KOLLUM-954334 format. One line per 8 residues: number of its first residue (from 1); their letters; for each residue x, y, z of N, C-alpha, C. Coordinates in nm, 4 decimals. Layout:
N
NUM	A	X:Y:Z:X:Y:Z:X:Y:Z  ...
END
This chain:
243
1	MSYVIGEI	6.5253:9.0339:11.0757:6.5182:9.1408:11.1752:6.4470:9.2617:11.1173  6.3544:9.3184:11.1921:6.2811:9.4356:11.1443:6.3377:9.5623:11.2075  6.3327:9.6707:11.1319:6.3826:9.7993:11.1795:6.2697:9.9008:11.1790  6.2815:10.0037:11.2641:6.1792:10.1078:11.2711:6.2429:10.2410:11.2345  6.1642:10.3282:11.1746:6.2138:10.4602:11.1368:6.2605:10.5353:11.2614  6.3793:10.5948:11.2518:6.4373:10.6674:11.3647:6.5408:10.5886:11.4414  6.5476:10.4574:11.4146:6.6438:10.3718:11.4848:6.7864:10.3987:11.4350  6.8821:10.4018:11.5295:7.0227:10.4190:11.4946:7.0866:10.2811:11.4788
9	VKGRIIAV	7.1536:10.2609:11.3658:7.2143:10.1313:11.3361:7.3596:10.1518:11.2936  7.4308:10.0431:11.2889:7.5696:10.0459:11.2424:7.5902:9.9297:11.1465  7.6634:9.9542:11.0388:7.6868:9.8480:10.9416:7.8130:9.8721:10.8629  7.8408:9.7819:10.7716:7.9632:9.7874:10.6909:7.9277:9.8087:10.5447  7.9943:9.9043:10.4813:7.9692:9.9307:10.3393:8.0225:9.8143:10.2563  7.9352:9.7549:10.1754:7.9757:9.6379:10.0971:7.9667:9.6613:9.9467  7.9081:9.7753:9.9061:7.8971:9.8004:9.7616:7.8809:9.9492:9.7351  7.9344:9.9925:9.6202:7.9175:10.1293:9.5691:7.8633:10.1160:9.4276
17	TPEGDQVL	7.7410:10.1660:9.4042:7.6721:10.1390:9.2773:7.6162:10.2661:9.2151  7.6464:10.2932:9.0868:7.5846:10.4086:9.0184:7.4377:10.3792:8.9893  7.3528:10.4752:9.0213:7.2090:10.4619:8.9954:7.1608:10.5929:8.9329  7.1539:10.5973:8.7991:7.1139:10.7201:8.7316:7.2162:10.8298:8.7544  7.1690:10.9439:8.8082:7.2590:11.0569:8.8305:7.3151:11.0596:8.9723  7.2972:10.9523:9.0473:7.3541:10.9467:9.1818:7.4242:10.8131:9.2044  7.4927:10.8042:9.3170:7.5600:10.6807:9.3545:7.5053:10.6357:9.4893  7.4736:10.5085:9.4994:7.4204:10.4522:9.6234:7.5228:10.3593:9.6872
25	LTVNLSEK	7.5313:10.3664:9.8185:7.6129:10.2740:9.8953:7.5215:10.1680:9.9543  7.5676:10.0445:9.9542:7.4937:9.9366:10.0199:7.5632:9.9062:10.1515  7.4866:9.9149:10.2600:7.5415:9.8958:10.3937:7.4810:9.7703:10.4554  7.5653:9.6741:10.4881:7.5180:9.5501:10.5488:7.4972:9.5713:10.6981  7.3723:9.5564:10.7432:7.3386:9.5772:10.8841:7.3371:9.4474:10.9637  7.2976:9.3406:10.8994:7.2932:9.2100:10.9647:7.3008:9.1035:10.8565  7.2914:8.9786:10.8955:7.3085:8.8684:10.7995:7.2119:8.8776:10.6827  7.0891:8.9237:10.7077:6.9874:8.9239:10.6023:6.9365:9.0643:10.5678
33	NDALLPAS	7.0030:9.1674:10.6184:6.9516:9.3021:10.5965:7.0591:9.3971:10.5467  7.0352:9.4532:10.4277:7.1197:9.5570:10.3715:7.0378:9.6848:10.3583  7.1019:9.7982:10.3798:7.0346:9.9266:10.3667:7.1034:10.0105:10.2603  7.0274:10.1032:10.2023:7.0812:10.1941:10.1016:7.1197:10.3265:10.1668  7.2283:10.3859:10.1163:7.2755:10.5139:10.1667:7.3289:10.5955:10.0495  7.2680:10.7110:10.0187:7.3202:10.7945:9.9097:7.4639:10.8370:9.9400  7.5505:10.8323:9.8391:7.6899:10.8687:9.8593:7.7057:11.0133:9.9029  7.6111:11.0984:9.8668:7.6167:11.2391:9.9071:7.6122:11.2532:10.0595
41	EVGIEDMQ	7.5587:11.1519:10.1269:7.5512:11.1548:10.2736:7.6891:11.1504:10.3380  7.7883:11.1006:10.2660:7.9237:11.0935:10.3221:8.0182:11.1871:10.2463  7.9593:11.2913:10.1838:8.0384:11.3948:10.1208:8.0891:11.3623:9.9824  8.0325:11.2586:9.9165:8.0758:11.2222:9.7818:7.9755:11.2772:9.6820  8.0218:11.3721:9.5995:7.9315:11.4363:9.5044:7.9702:11.4104:9.3587  8.1000:11.4225:9.3275:8.1458:11.4151:9.1873:8.1653:11.2706:9.1440  8.0713:11.2223:9.0645:8.0785:11.0843:9.0182:8.0652:11.0768:8.8665  8.1181:11.1761:8.7981:8.1006:11.1826:8.6532:8.1866:11.0821:8.5773
49	SSTNLRAT	8.2946:11.0353:8.6389:8.3836:10.9438:8.5667:8.3977:10.8123:8.6412  8.4339:10.7084:8.5664:8.4547:10.5774:8.6279:8.5759:10.5805:8.7203  8.6717:10.6705:8.6912:8.7899:10.6834:8.7771:8.7496:10.7300:8.9157  8.6603:10.8302:8.9220:8.6116:10.8787:9.0510:8.5363:10.7690:9.1253  8.4597:10.6914:9.0517:8.3821:10.5846:9.1141:8.4750:10.4787:9.1729  8.5794:10.4425:9.0993:8.6748:10.3436:9.1503:8.7444:10.3948:9.2764  8.7859:10.5225:9.2738:8.8544:10.5811:9.3893:8.7626:10.5830:9.5106  8.6353:10.6140:9.4878:8.5385:10.6163:9.5972:8.5182:10.4767:9.6542
57	ARRLVGRT	8.5085:10.3787:9.5667:8.4902:10.2407:9.6123:8.6079:10.1955:9.6967  8.7296:10.2302:9.6541:8.8481:10.1915:9.7315:8.8466:10.2543:9.8699  8.7968:10.3769:9.8784:8.7934:10.4472:10.0066:8.6853:10.3952:10.1002  8.5703:10.3568:10.0434:8.4533:10.3324:10.1277:8.4218:10.1854:10.1536  8.4415:10.0990:10.0558:8.4030:9.9586:10.0750:8.4837:9.8979:10.1908  8.4111:9.8396:10.2840:8.4734:9.7797:10.4009:8.4677:9.8682:10.5237  8.4340:9.9951:10.5048:8.4290:10.0892:10.6172:8.3008:10.0699:10.6976  8.3134:10.0757:10.8302:8.1973:10.0688:10.9186:8.1394:10.2086:10.9342
65	IVGKIIDT	8.0067:10.2172:10.9298:7.9409:10.3477:10.9299:7.8116:10.3395:11.0105  7.7698:10.4520:11.0670:7.6429:10.4554:11.1396:7.5356:10.5170:11.0517  7.4109:10.4870:11.0829:7.3007:10.5428:11.0058:7.1739:10.5472:11.0889  7.0838:10.6338:11.0474:6.9516:10.6429:11.1094:6.8497:10.5970:11.0060  6.7647:10.5036:11.0458:6.6637:10.4515:10.9535:6.5672:10.5636:10.9156  6.5587:10.5935:10.7830:6.4665:10.6988:10.7385:6.3571:10.6425:10.6474  6.3714:10.5164:10.6087:6.2678:10.4504:10.5277:6.2863:10.3001:10.5423  6.1784:10.2262:10.5290:6.1874:10.0804:10.5426:6.1531:10.0065:10.4137
73	APLTISNK	6.1083:10.0781:10.3110:6.0728:10.0128:10.1845:6.1134:10.1024:10.0678  6.2367:10.0906:10.0181:6.3409:9.9991:10.0669:6.4086:10.0538:10.1936  6.4796:9.9652:10.2624:6.5487:10.0038:10.3847:6.6565:10.1066:10.3514  6.6432:10.2262:10.4058:6.7329:10.3373:10.3727:6.7774:10.4062:10.5004  6.9046:10.4480:10.5027:6.9579:10.5137:10.6220:7.0188:10.6490:10.5864  7.0320:10.7336:10.6892:7.0987:10.8635:10.6749:7.2162:10.8666:10.7706  7.3356:10.8838:10.7161:7.4552:10.8946:10.7987:7.4594:11.0291:10.8701  7.4210:11.1353:10.7996:7.4250:11.2697:10.8576:7.3326:11.2816:10.9784
81	QAIEELEQ	7.2114:11.2309:10.9668:7.1167:11.2396:11.0771:7.1637:11.1586:11.1970  7.2247:11.0433:11.1702:7.2752:10.9598:11.2795:7.3869:11.0312:11.3543  7.4795:11.0925:11.2789:7.5916:11.1619:11.3420:7.5421:11.2797:11.4250  7.4476:11.3568:11.3710:7.3932:11.4709:11.4452:7.3337:11.4267:11.5783  7.2621:11.3143:11.5771:7.1990:11.2652:11.6992:7.3020:11.2099:11.7977  7.3969:11.1329:11.7460:7.4973:11.0706:11.8329:7.5929:11.1723:11.8933  7.6208:11.2812:11.8195:7.7113:11.3837:11.8725:7.6544:11.4515:11.9964  7.5227:11.4519:12.0070:7.4604:11.5098:12.1259:7.4714:11.4174:12.2470
89	LDKLEIGQ	7.4908:11.2891:12.2204:7.4946:11.1902:12.3287:7.6367:11.1463:12.3635  7.7253:11.1486:12.2648:7.8587:11.0908:12.2805:7.9631:11.2013:12.2789  8.0235:11.2295:12.3932:8.1242:11.3338:12.4037:8.2590:11.2719:12.4409  8.3653:11.3362:12.3935:8.5002:11.2956:12.4312:8.5537:11.3906:12.5353  8.6395:11.3391:12.6216:8.6992:11.4197:12.7278:8.8487:11.4333:12.7033  8.9057:11.5469:12.7432:9.0503:11.5641:12.7323:9.1187:11.4594:12.8196  9.2154:11.3913:12.7624:9.2834:11.2823:12.8307:9.2309:11.1456:12.7937  9.1148:11.1420:12.7266:9.0567:11.0142:12.6860:9.1382:10.9511:12.5746
97	VFNGIVIS	9.1617:10.8219:12.5843:9.2398:10.7472:12.4854:9.1464:10.6533:12.4098  9.1644:10.6443:12.2793:9.0818:10.5527:12.2014:9.1563:10.5059:12.0774  9.1101:10.3962:12.0204:9.1616:10.3445:11.8942:9.0715:10.3944:11.7825  9.1259:10.4815:11.6977:9.0470:10.5400:11.5908:9.0872:10.4883:11.4545  9.0150:10.5354:11.3534:9.0401:10.4960:11.2148:9.0726:10.6211:11.1331  9.1807:10.6157:11.0572:9.2163:10.7260:10.9679:9.1177:10.7270:10.8513  9.0422:10.8361:10.8372:8.9464:10.8422:10.7265:8.9862:10.9450:10.6214  9.0850:11.0301:10.6525:9.1441:11.1167:10.5499:9.2787:11.1661:10.6021
105	VNETEAKI	9.3687:11.1947:10.5100:9.5014:11.2418:10.5502:9.5594:11.3290:10.4397  9.6198:11.4421:10.4804:9.6967:11.5223:10.3863:9.8363:11.5421:10.4445  9.9108:11.6376:10.3943:10.0494:11.6517:10.4368:10.0625:11.6951:10.5820  9.9664:11.7743:10.6322:9.9828:11.8362:10.7633:9.8861:11.7893:10.8716  9.7800:11.7176:10.8350:9.6871:11.6688:10.9360:9.6076:11.5486:10.8857  9.5550:11.4748:10.9814:9.4718:11.3589:10.9480:9.3423:11.3674:11.0268  9.2352:11.3120:10.9705:9.1082:11.3023:11.0417:9.0955:11.1599:11.0943  9.0757:11.1502:11.2260:9.0648:11.0208:11.2919:8.9216:11.0041:11.3428
113	EYNSHLLT	8.8579:10.8952:11.3023:8.7184:10.8725:11.3401:8.7091:10.7877:11.4664  8.6225:10.8331:11.5578:8.5971:10.7606:11.6828:8.4590:10.6962:11.6781  8.4555:10.5669:11.7044:8.3287:10.4946:11.7176:8.2371:10.5138:11.5960  8.2975:10.5294:11.4777:8.2263:10.5353:11.3490:8.1440:10.6620:11.3285  8.1572:10.7621:11.4195:8.0760:10.8814:11.3968:8.1387:11.0136:11.4417  8.2325:11.0124:11.5356:8.2928:11.1372:11.5808:8.4262:11.1604:11.5107  8.4420:11.2790:11.4517:8.5666:11.3115:11.3834:8.6594:11.3894:11.4758  8.7872:11.3528:11.4746:8.8886:11.4257:11.5494:9.0017:11.4614:11.4538
121	LLPQEEMG	9.0814:11.5613:11.4911:9.1915:11.6063:11.4070:9.3255:11.5719:11.4703  9.4150:11.5165:11.3899:9.5511:11.4853:11.4327:9.6470:11.5734:11.3535  9.6980:11.6841:11.4130:9.7951:11.7684:11.3424:9.9306:11.6982:11.3321  10.0086:11.7371:11.2333:10.1398:11.6759:11.2112:10.2252:11.6818:11.3367  10.2213:11.7950:11.4094:10.3065:11.8103:11.5273:10.2657:11.7200:11.6432  10.1449:11.6626:11.6365:10.0993:11.5714:11.7419:10.1234:11.4256:11.7059  10.1864:11.4016:11.5926:10.2175:11.2649:11.5523:10.3423:11.2143:11.6240  10.4256:11.3106:11.6718:10.5470:11.2716:11.7439:10.6594:11.2278:11.6532
129	IMPGTNLK	10.6618:11.2821:11.5314:10.7659:11.2447:11.4355:10.8469:11.3688:11.4002  10.9400:11.3550:11.3074:11.0243:11.4664:11.2663:10.9379:11.5838:11.2184  10.9676:11.7066:11.2646:10.8935:11.8235:11.2154:10.9001:11.8328:11.0641  10.7844:11.8645:11.0034:10.7807:11.8795:10.8589:10.7552:11.7516:10.7826  10.7509:11.6367:10.8521:10.7269:11.5105:10.7825:10.5867:11.5084:10.7203  10.5784:11.4641:10.5976:10.4521:11.4535:10.5261:10.3719:11.3369:10.5834  10.2565:11.3668:10.6441:10.1759:11.2604:10.7053:10.1292:11.1562:10.6046  10.1162:11.1964:10.4777:10.0702:11.1013:10.3765:10.1727:10.9906:10.3524
137	MILKYGQK	10.2968:11.0129:10.3985:10.4006:10.9118:10.3819:10.3921:10.8027:10.4880  10.3208:10.8302:10.5987:10.3210:10.7339:10.7090:10.1821:10.6882:10.7532  10.0779:10.7604:10.7125:9.9419:10.7206:10.7474:9.8644:10.6863:10.6210  9.7790:10.5847:10.6311:9.6994:10.5415:10.5176:9.5517:10.5389:10.5556  9.4673:10.5612:10.4563:9.3235:10.5550:10.4776:9.2847:10.4174:10.5329  9.2021:10.4175:10.6373:9.1566:10.2924:10.6973:9.2484:10.2379:10.8054  9.3645:10.3010:10.8243:9.4604:10.2536:10.9252:9.4068:10.2780:11.0656  9.4308:10.1827:11.1548:9.3923:10.1984:11.2948:9.5039:10.2708:11.3691
145	LRVEVVDV	9.4654:10.3641:11.4571:9.5652:10.4447:11.5270:9.5171:10.4757:11.6682  9.6050:10.4544:11.7645:9.5718:10.4838:11.9041:9.6095:10.6293:11.9337  9.5139:10.7064:11.9841:9.5359:10.8486:12.0073:9.4769:10.8908:12.1415  9.5168:11.0109:12.1839:9.4672:11.0702:12.3077:9.4109:11.2085:12.2777  9.2955:11.2407:12.3343:9.2367:11.3726:12.3169:9.3163:11.4727:12.4012  9.3710:11.5761:12.3353:9.4562:11.6718:12.4073:9.3982:11.8124:12.4108  9.2984:11.8422:12.3275:9.2448:11.9781:12.3252:9.1130:11.9799:12.2493  9.0384:12.0888:12.2666:8.9179:12.1146:12.1880:8.9281:12.2570:12.1366
153	KDGKYIVS	8.9304:12.2736:12.0043:8.9423:12.4049:11.9432:8.8283:12.4263:11.8446  8.7548:12.5349:11.8657:8.6422:12.5671:11.7765:8.5468:12.4493:11.7608  8.5263:12.3782:11.8711:8.4346:12.2654:11.8695:8.4908:12.1378:11.8107  8.6198:12.1378:11.7736:8.6823:12.0200:11.7152:8.7784:11.9560:11.8141  8.7722:11.8247:11.8222:8.8620:11.7512:11.9102:8.9998:11.7380:11.8454  9.1050:11.7747:11.9194:9.2428:11.7600:11.8727:9.3039:11.6408:11.9457  9.3629:11.5495:11.8706:9.4192:11.4288:11.9315:9.5689:11.4202:11.9036  9.6359:11.3367:11.9843:9.7802:11.3199:11.9732:9.8151:11.1719:11.9727
161	HKNFLQDK	9.9204:11.1390:11.8974:9.9719:11.0019:11.8930:10.1079:10.9904:11.9615  10.1566:11.1017:12.0158:10.2933:11.1065:12.0689:10.3219:10.9989:12.1723  10.2254:10.9724:12.2596:10.2492:10.8775:12.3691:10.2393:10.7316:12.3260  10.2100:10.7081:12.1990:10.1903:10.5704:12.1550:10.2823:10.5342:12.0382  10.3949:10.6056:12.0290:10.4913:10.5754:11.9245:10.5526:10.4385:11.9452  10.6140:10.3877:11.8412:10.6858:10.2619:11.8520:10.7970:10.2766:11.9554  10.8517:10.1666:11.9972:10.9578:10.1655:12.0970:11.0662:10.2694:12.0644  11.1017:10.3536:12.1650:11.1986:10.4612:12.1412:11.3337:10.4089:12.0940
169	NEWEERIN	11.3746:10.2942:12.1464:11.5030:10.2387:12.1036:11.5008:10.2059:11.9542  11.3867:10.1510:11.9089:11.3738:10.1200:11.7664:11.3791:10.2481:11.6832  11.3131:10.3547:11.7320:11.3137:10.4820:11.6610:11.4551:10.5381:11.6534  11.5275:10.5330:11.7651:11.6643:10.5840:11.7675:11.7542:10.5048:11.6730  11.7316:10.3744:11.6644:11.8111:10.2923:11.5728:11.7876:10.3347:11.4280  11.6636:10.3684:11.3952:11.6323:10.4126:11.2596:11.7033:10.5440:11.2276  11.7046:10.6356:11.3248:11.7694:10.7646:11.3039:11.9206:10.7494:11.2958  11.9756:10.6672:11.3840:12.1214:10.6572:11.3947:12.1897:10.5949:11.2738
177	KYQIKGHY	12.1156:10.5241:11.1910:12.1796:10.4640:11.0741:12.2141:10.5691:10.9681  12.1575:10.6920:10.9848:12.1909:10.8010:10.8942:12.3025:10.8845:10.9570  12.4185:10.8814:10.8973:12.5380:10.9432:10.9552:12.5657:11.0812:10.8959  12.6176:11.1715:10.9826:12.6604:11.3028:10.9369:12.7645:11.2849:10.8250  12.7487:11.3615:10.7182:12.8319:11.3582:10.5971:12.8026:11.2366:10.5095  12.7100:11.1519:10.5534:12.6694:11.0401:10.4688:12.5768:11.0881:10.3581  12.5764:11.0186:10.2468:12.4932:11.0529:10.1317:12.3893:10.9432:10.1100  12.2619:10.9839:10.0963:12.1523:10.8875:10.0908:12.0528:10.9244:9.9809
185	LGIVTNFI	11.9849:10.8223:9.9310:11.8835:10.8412:9.8287:11.7500:10.8734:9.8955  11.6822:10.9755:9.8451:11.5526:11.0131:9.9001:11.4592:11.0630:9.7919  11.3349:11.0947:9.8324:11.2320:11.1407:9.7388:11.1805:11.2769:9.7838  11.1719:11.3712:9.6912:11.1191:11.5044:9.7207:10.9708:11.4940:9.7539  10.9326:11.5469:9.8718:10.7925:11.5366:9.9129:10.7241:11.6702:9.9325  10.8012:11.7754:9.9669:10.7354:11.9030:9.9970:10.8349:12.0175:9.9856  10.7801:12.1382:9.9642:10.8631:12.2573:9.9523:10.8192:12.3624:10.0539  10.9150:12.4378:10.1074:10.8858:12.5554:10.1874:10.9562:12.6737:10.1224
193	KNGVFINL	10.9438:12.7917:10.1834:10.9945:12.9135:10.1199:11.1416:12.9020:10.0811  11.2229:12.8484:10.1704:11.3669:12.8437:10.1419:11.4262:12.7035:10.1584  11.3445:12.6029:10.1354:11.3971:12.4680:10.1510:11.3070:12.3626:10.0898  11.3484:12.2384:10.1043:11.2739:12.1269:10.0480:11.2855:12.0083:10.1431  11.1776:11.9305:10.1565:11.1783:11.8113:10.2401:11.2018:11.6887:10.1530  11.2967:11.6068:10.1965:11.3305:11.4831:10.1257:11.3009:11.3653:10.2175  11.2169:11.2728:10.1714:11.1820:11.1562:10.2516:11.2825:11.0433:10.2282  11.3401:10.9921:10.3385:11.4346:10.8814:10.3299:11.3655:10.7471:10.3502
201	EPGIDVLC	11.2666:10.7465:10.4389:11.1853:10.6278:10.4668:11.0634:10.6766:10.5434  10.9587:10.5950:10.5571:10.8385:10.6406:10.6263:10.8699:10.6990:10.7642  10.8301:10.8270:10.7838:10.8491:10.8921:10.9129:10.9792:10.9674:10.9268  11.0691:10.9585:10.8299:11.1991:11.0261:10.8394:11.2198:11.1137:10.7160  11.2133:11.2462:10.7393:11.2332:11.3432:10.6326:11.3515:11.4322:10.6653  11.4228:11.4724:10.5642:11.5368:11.5629:10.5793:11.4967:11.7006:10.5272  11.5205:11.8040:10.6094:11.4988:11.9404:10.5637:11.6269:11.9902:10.4976  11.6201:12.0141:10.3694:11.7372:12.0616:10.2951:11.7169:12.2085:10.2587
209	SPQPEWFE	11.8061:12.2935:10.3073:11.7942:12.4364:10.2842:11.9326:12.4960:10.2622  11.9493:12.5826:10.1619:11.8466:12.6237:10.0640:11.8282:12.5189:9.9560  11.7294:12.5422:9.8693:11.7118:12.4530:9.7556:11.8285:12.4709:9.6590  11.8663:12.3642:9.5904:11.9762:12.3767:9.4928:11.9385:12.4721:9.3802  12.0352:12.5510:9.3363:12.0089:12.6494:9.2316:12.0457:12.5984:9.0930  12.1242:12.4901:9.0866:12.1749:12.4468:8.9559:12.0830:12.3471:8.8849  11.9750:12.3036:8.9499:11.8751:12.2228:8.8793:11.7423:12.2353:8.9519  11.6322:12.2146:8.8792:11.4981:12.2274:8.9367:11.4535:12.0954:8.9978
217	LKRGDEVI	11.3735:12.1073:9.1028:11.3183:11.9892:9.1686:11.1672:11.9932:9.1622  11.1062:11.8759:9.1580:10.9616:11.8649:9.1689:10.9287:11.7448:9.2580  10.8104:11.7412:9.3088:10.7709:11.6309:9.3969:10.7843:11.4975:9.3232  10.8384:11.4010:9.3958:10.8561:11.2683:9.3386:10.9940:11.2446:9.2819  11.0734:11.3520:9.2652:11.2099:11.3352:9.2146:11.2951:11.2571:9.3140  11.3768:11.1672:9.2621:11.4761:11.0993:9.3451:11.6036:11.1839:9.3462  11.6545:11.2101:9.4671:11.7733:11.2952:9.4799:11.8716:11.2326:9.5786  11.9921:11.2849:9.5770:12.0960:11.2427:9.6712:12.1104:11.3511:9.7768
225	VEITDKNS	12.1069:11.3099:9.9024:12.1104:11.4041:10.0137:12.2321:11.3766:10.1014  12.3013:11.4835:10.1402:12.4084:11.4729:10.2389:12.3554:11.5204:10.3739  12.3675:11.4377:10.4784:12.3203:11.4734:10.6117:12.4201:11.5688:10.6762  12.3684:11.6822:10.7297:12.4555:11.7813:10.7937:12.4270:11.7995:10.9421  12.3079:11.7573:10.9898:12.2734:11.7782:11.1310:12.1665:11.6773:11.1717  12.1698:11.6325:11.2983:12.0689:11.5373:11.3477:12.0236:11.5744:11.4882  12.0205:11.6997:11.5230:11.9811:11.7405:11.6574:11.8294:11.7412:11.6718  11.7651:11.8597:11.6648:11.6196:11.8644:11.6809:11.5469:11.8050:11.5600
233	KIKGIVTG	11.6102:11.8125:11.4433:11.5540:11.7525:11.3233:11.6705:11.7176:11.2313  11.6461:11.6253:11.1395:11.7515:11.5907:11.0442:11.7590:11.6989:10.9366  11.8788:11.7521:10.9165:11.8999:11.8534:10.8132:12.0037:11.8040:10.7150  12.0008:11.8607:10.5961:12.0976:11.8185:10.4962:12.0991:11.9119:10.3782  12.1714:11.8730:10.2765:12.1751:11.9467:10.1511:12.1571:11.8484:10.0366  12.0906:11.8947:9.9321:12.0752:11.8122:9.8118:12.2019:11.8256:9.7294  12.2672:11.7156:9.7023:12.3939:11.7200:9.6280:12.3783:11.6788:9.4821  12.2639:11.6237:9.4460:12.2453:11.5863:9.3066:12.1187:11.5066:9.2867
241	KAF	12.0805:11.4861:9.1613:11.9665:11.4024:9.1265:12.0136:11.2600:9.1033  11.9267:11.1661:9.1362:11.9602:11.0257:9.1110:11.9459:10.9962:8.9620  12.0271:10.9033:8.9131:12.0204:10.8661:8.7715:11.9088:10.7658:8.7495
END
């Protein structure tokens, strides 16, 4: 198959390769055609160590991406130019539902990609889970997620997952197994001014306030939590560190 300069294509990243002072991605476009894409085109700049290269490969290999043909010898594409062009043609509407891909996630928000080129934002409060839950505990890079466009702020699409949660009865069963005055093992995930969040299982965090004064806590510590409230959010107190 032959390609022409300016053509918009879509392919799957199949290789991440260091080439001198840069890193090139190999994108498979068809059975017999692979294209080159500089890693800088997808925001990857720091490649000084093999650790960074491995982390980049884990993130990118297998991901579907769009590109605009900018050279044919060798076949080379630009992701940035393709996105700029497609954004002018492809718009999302409030209320539109789509299956997106998680391409980055931190504690409070995730970036969900639509159709391999449009980025949308999923705030923690639109996930439909316990307030304060660390999104990194429940969302993973490359995960598929069904969302609805609920707003546009500063030119960015805001999406929600609230209407597509797992069966409510199943969710209630997960919550109900944690009893008031019960003591449970959890992991420290986040701190606020006067409290600490303890994760019991994916999607279920306990807000413990105030923080214990008789020992220090850090993220990743295993602790024992006593549940004190289960109304709008699960609350509790840290009663000790796990042995």
